[in-house]
C-alpha positions as CSV (number, residue, x, y, z in Angstrom):
1,M,0.0,0.0,0.0
2,K,1.4,3.4,-1.1
3,I,0.1,6.7,0.2
4,T,1.1,9.9,-1.5
5,T,0.3,13.4,-0.2
6,I,-1.4,15.6,-2.8
7,G,-2.3,18.6,-0.7
8,I,-2.2,19.6,3.0
9,W,-4.2,22.7,3.5
10,G,-7.6,23.3,5.2
11,G,-10.1,25.8,4.0
12,Y,-8.3,26.9,0.8
13,P,-4.9,26.1,-0.8
14,N,-1.7,28.1,-0.5
15,K,-0.5,29.4,-3.9
16,N,0.3,26.7,-6.4
17,E,-0.8,24.0,-3.9
18,A,-4.0,22.1,-2.9
19,T,-6.2,21.4,0.0
20,S,-5.9,18.2,2.0
21,S,-5.9,15.2,-0.3
22,F,-4.1,11.9,-0.7
23,L,-3.5,9.2,-3.4
24,I,-3.6,5.7,-2.2
25,E,-2.3,2.8,-4.4
26,Q,-2.0,-0.9,-4.3
27,D,-1.8,-3.7,-6.8
28,G,-2.2,-1.2,-9.7
29,F,-5.4,0.3,-8.2
30,R,-5.4,4.1,-7.5
31,C,-7.9,5.9,-5.3
32,L,-8.0,9.6,-4.6
33,V,-9.0,10.6,-1.1
34,D,-10.9,13.9,-1.2
35,C,-10.9,16.2,-4.2
36,G,-10.9,19.8,-3.1
37,S,-9.4,23.0,-4.5
38,G,-6.2,22.5,-6.6
39,V,-6.3,18.7,-6.2
40,L,-6.9,17.7,-9.8
41,A,-4.0,19.8,-11.0
42,A,-1.7,18.6,-8.2
43,V,-2.4,14.9,-8.5
44,Q,-1.1,14.9,-12.1
45,N,2.4,15.3,-10.7
46,Y,2.1,11.7,-9.6
47,T,-0.3,9.9,-12.0
48,E,-2.2,10.3,-15.2
49,L,-5.8,11.2,-14.5
50,K,-7.0,8.2,-16.6
51,D,-5.1,5.9,-14.3
52,I,-7.1,6.8,-11.2
53,D,-9.7,4.2,-10.6
54,A,-11.9,5.8,-7.9
55,A,-12.3,8.7,-5.5
56,V,-13.6,8.7,-1.9
57,I,-15.0,11.9,-0.4
58,S,-15.2,12.4,3.4
59,H,-17.7,15.2,3.3
60,Y,-19.1,18.0,1.1
61,H,-17.3,21.1,2.3
62,P,-15.6,22.9,-0.7
63,D,-12.1,22.2,0.4
64,H,-12.9,18.5,-0.1
65,V,-15.1,18.6,-3.2
66,A,-14.3,21.8,-5.1
67,D,-12.6,19.9,-7.9
68,I,-15.2,17.2,-8.4
69,G,-16.7,19.2,-11.3
70,V,-13.4,19.4,-13.2
71,L,-12.8,15.7,-12.4
72,Q,-16.1,15.0,-14.1
73,H,-15.1,17.1,-17.1
74,A,-11.8,15.2,-17.3
75,A,-13.8,11.9,-17.2
76,M,-16.0,13.2,-20.0
77,V,-13.1,14.0,-22.2
78,G,-11.5,10.7,-21.4
79,M,-14.7,8.9,-22.3
80,Q,-14.9,10.7,-25.6
81,L,-11.2,9.7,-26.3
82,K,-11.9,6.2,-25.1
83,E,-9.1,6.5,-22.6
84,W,-11.1,6.4,-19.3
85,R,-13.0,3.5,-17.8
86,T,-16.5,4.9,-17.1
87,P,-18.6,5.5,-15.2
88,F,-15.8,6.6,-12.8
89,P,-17.0,5.8,-9.2
90,I,-17.1,8.5,-6.5
91,F,-17.7,7.1,-3.1
92,A,-19.4,9.4,-0.5
93,H,-22.2,9.5,2.0
94,D,-25.7,10.3,0.9
95,R,-26.9,12.4,3.9
96,D,-26.8,15.4,1.7
97,K,-29.0,14.3,-1.2
98,A,-28.3,17.2,-3.6
99,M,-24.6,16.9,-3.2
100,F,-24.6,13.1,-3.5
101,D,-26.8,13.3,-6.6
102,S,-24.3,15.8,-8.2
103,L,-21.6,13.1,-8.1
104,S,-23.3,11.2,-10.9
105,Y,-22.8,13.1,-14.2
106,K,-23.9,12.2,-17.7
107,G,-22.8,8.6,-17.3
108,V,-19.1,9.5,-16.9
109,T,-19.1,9.5,-13.1
110,E,-21.3,7.7,-10.6
111,G,-21.9,8.4,-7.0
112,V,-21.7,5.3,-4.7
113,A,-23.3,5.7,-1.3
114,L,-21.3,5.0,1.9
115,Q,-22.9,4.1,5.2
116,A,-20.9,4.5,8.4
117,D,-21.8,1.1,9.7
118,Q,-21.2,-0.8,6.5
119,P,-17.5,-1.5,5.5
120,I,-17.1,-2.0,1.8
121,E,-14.4,-3.2,-0.7
122,I,-12.8,-0.5,-2.9
123,G,-10.2,-2.1,-5.1
124,P,-7.9,-4.2,-3.0
125,W,-8.9,-2.6,0.3
126,Q,-11.5,-3.2,3.0
127,V,-12.7,0.3,3.8
128,S,-14.5,1.2,7.0
129,F,-15.9,4.4,8.4
130,C,-16.5,6.4,11.6
131,E,-18.7,9.4,11.9
132,T,-16.8,12.5,13.0
133,I,-17.8,15.7,14.8
134,H,-17.9,18.5,12.2
135,P,-20.4,21.1,11.2
136,V,-21.6,18.9,8.3
137,Y,-21.8,15.1,8.3
138,C,-18.3,13.7,7.7
139,L,-16.7,10.2,7.7
140,A,-13.2,9.2,8.8
141,L,-11.8,6.4,6.6
142,K,-9.8,3.3,7.3
143,F,-8.2,1.4,4.4
144,T,-7.0,-2.1,5.2
145,A,-5.2,-4.7,3.1
146,G,-2.6,-7.4,3.6
147,G,-2.5,-6.8,7.4
148,K,-1.7,-3.1,6.9
149,S,-3.9,-0.1,7.5
150,V,-4.0,3.7,7.1
151,V,-6.6,5.9,8.8
152,F,-7.7,9.3,7.6
153,T,-9.5,11.2,10.3
154,A,-11.0,13.7,7.8
155,D,-12.3,16.8,9.6
156,T,-13.3,16.3,13.2
157,E,-13.0,17.6,16.7
158,W,-12.1,15.1,19.5
159,K,-14.3,12.1,19.4
160,E,-13.5,9.1,21.7
161,E,-14.7,6.6,19.1
162,L,-11.8,7.6,16.9
163,V,-9.4,5.9,19.3
164,A,-10.8,2.4,18.7
165,F,-11.4,3.2,15.0
166,S,-7.7,4.1,14.6
167,E,-6.3,1.3,16.8
168,G,-3.1,-0.2,15.5
169,A,-3.0,1.9,12.3
170,D,0.3,1.7,10.5
171,L,-0.2,5.3,9.5
172,L,-2.6,7.8,11.0
173,V,-3.3,10.8,8.8
174,S,-4.9,13.2,11.2
175,E,-6.2,16.7,10.6
176,A,-4.5,19.3,12.9
177,N,-6.1,22.6,12.0
178,L,-6.0,24.2,15.4
179,Y,-3.5,25.9,17.6
180,E,-4.0,24.9,21.2
181,K,-5.4,28.4,22.1
182,Y,-8.4,27.7,19.8
183,V,-9.4,24.3,21.3
184,G,-13.0,24.7,22.6
185,I,-13.4,28.0,20.7
186,I,-13.2,26.8,17.0
187,K,-15.4,23.7,16.6
188,G,-15.1,20.8,14.3
189,H,-11.3,20.4,14.3
190,L,-8.3,18.9,16.2
191,S,-5.2,20.5,17.6
192,G,-1.7,19.1,17.2
193,K,-1.8,17.9,20.8
194,Q,-5.1,16.1,20.2
195,A,-3.8,14.5,17.1
196,G,-0.8,13.2,19.0
197,E,-3.0,12.0,21.8
198,L,-5.2,10.1,19.3
199,A,-2.1,8.5,17.7
200,E,-0.7,7.6,21.2
201,R,-3.9,6.1,22.5
202,A,-4.7,4.2,19.3
203,G,-1.2,2.7,19.2
204,A,-0.6,4.1,15.7
205,R,2.9,3.4,14.3
206,E,3.3,6.8,12.6
207,L,1.4,10.1,12.5
208,W,1.1,12.5,9.6
209,L,-0.6,15.9,10.2
210,T,-2.7,17.5,7.5
211,H,-5.5,20.1,6.9
212,L,-3.2,22.7,8.2
213,P,-3.9,26.4,8.8
214,Q,-2.2,29.1,6.7
215,Y,-1.7,31.6,9.6
216,D,0.7,31.9,12.5
217,D,3.5,29.3,12.8
218,P,2.3,25.7,12.1
219,T,5.5,24.3,13.7
220,E,3.7,24.9,17.0
221,I,1.2,22.3,15.9
222,L,3.8,19.8,15.1
223,E,5.7,20.3,18.3
224,A,2.5,19.8,20.3
225,A,1.8,16.6,18.4
226,R,5.3,15.2,19.1
227,A,4.9,16.1,22.8
228,S,1.9,13.9,23.1
229,F,2.9,11.0,20.7
230,G,5.8,8.7,21.4
231,G,6.2,7.6,17.7
232,P,7.3,9.4,14.6
233,A,5.2,12.4,13.7
234,Q,5.6,14.9,10.8
235,F,3.6,17.2,8.6
236,A,2.3,15.3,5.6
237,A,4.7,16.6,2.9
238,I,3.4,17.4,-0.6
239,G,4.7,14.7,-3.0
240,E,6.0,12.4,-0.2
241,S,5.0,8.8,-0.4
242,K,4.8,6.1,2.3
243,N,4.9,2.4,1.5
244,L,3.2,0.2,4.1
């Protein structure tokens, strides 16, 4: 299993970069995790668009879905050129009917509904879900294959159930959008310390921090995570890959 960082920002991307997104690959199958602003351009540094087999969306905030429309246009062009396998599946929850329905487009993409309590197979992975605490309905994701697992918290504030959900993860990719001074003030997100605590209590082997803020000094977030997690912790680095 190979995980590549496509973007790391929350809310909106820094110049020439992308919001939080990852490419996960195994046995020739490629899956895009979230598709927000700048993602479709950025992911082409690591793969041809036609070689991506599926996308999974954690929730419908723009920094996670803004590039779905251009993904659909790419799929349409690819279908016309007979270069894409269509319909291209986009996995997401259906709690927001209008947004879910928009994932299916002219036969070139197809929305596939996810349920929090129903693990499914996507390519070579068993994928399971955990509801998070966020202003809109959102799902954390766990990809498992060959005895290895990676967990993406997506957007969330502290939720005790995420500890068990993340238990034993070989890689925990956690949002860390808050400086400690904003915990309890800004809702729906984790601080670096909380991300580290989640990794520590879950027994994760490694921690990557994503969905970062563009203001102040994010190294404070990383230092707080490292202070609460005994294993290796780093910012998810754009273009960096991890093989599990």
